[in-house]
C-alpha positions in Angstrom: -131.3 -19.2 -39.9 -133.6 -22.3 -39.3 -134.4 -24.2 -36.0 -130.8 -26.6 -36.4 -128.4 -24.1 -37.4 -126.6 -22.9 -34.6 -122.8 -23.8 -35.8 -122.4 -19.7 -35.9 -124.1 -18.9 -32.4 -123.0 -18.9 -28.6 -125.1 -18.8 -25.4 -123.9 -18.7 -22.1 -124.0 -19.2 -19.3 -125.4 -22.5 -19.1 -127.5 -22.8 -16.6 -128.5 -18.7 -16.9 -130.1 -17.2 -13.3 -130.4 -13.6 -13.8 -128.8 -12.4 -17.4 -128.1 -14.5 -20.6 -126.2 -14.0 -23.2 -126.6 -14.5 -26.9 -123.5 -13.8 -29.8 -124.4 -14.6 -33.1 -122.0 -14.1 -36.7 -124.3 -13.5 -39.4 -123.0 -14.6 -42.8 -125.1 -11.9 -44.3 -127.4 -9.1 -43.2 -130.5 -10.7 -42.1 -133.7 -10.5 -39.6 -133.8 -12.8 -36.7 -136.4 -14.4 -34.6 -135.1 -14.9 -30.8 -137.7 -16.9 -29.0 -136.8 -18.6 -25.3 -138.5 -21.2 -23.8 -138.7 -22.6 -20.4 -138.2 -26.0 -19.4 -142.0 -26.2 -18.9 -141.9 -25.4 -22.4 -143.1 -22.0 -22.0 -143.0 -19.1 -23.7 -141.0 -16.4 -21.9 -139.1 -13.8 -24.5 -139.6 -13.6 -28.6 -138.0 -10.9 -30.0 -136.7 -10.0 -33.6 -133.2 -8.3 -34.2 -131.9 -7.4 -37.2 -128.2 -8.5 -37.3 -125.4 -7.2 -39.7 -123.3 -9.4 -42.0 -120.0 -9.9 -39.4 
């Protein structure tokens, strides 16, 4: 998934305070890097996840 492909992703709530939920439906088995960036432009979190199709 590139930086502009978000049709199959849902992120909520917005704004988030303590917990953020990310739902992603993979079209195939894939490795996804999730980066969270705060309003100051600082990387808060970066993790890699393996998603299975579906």
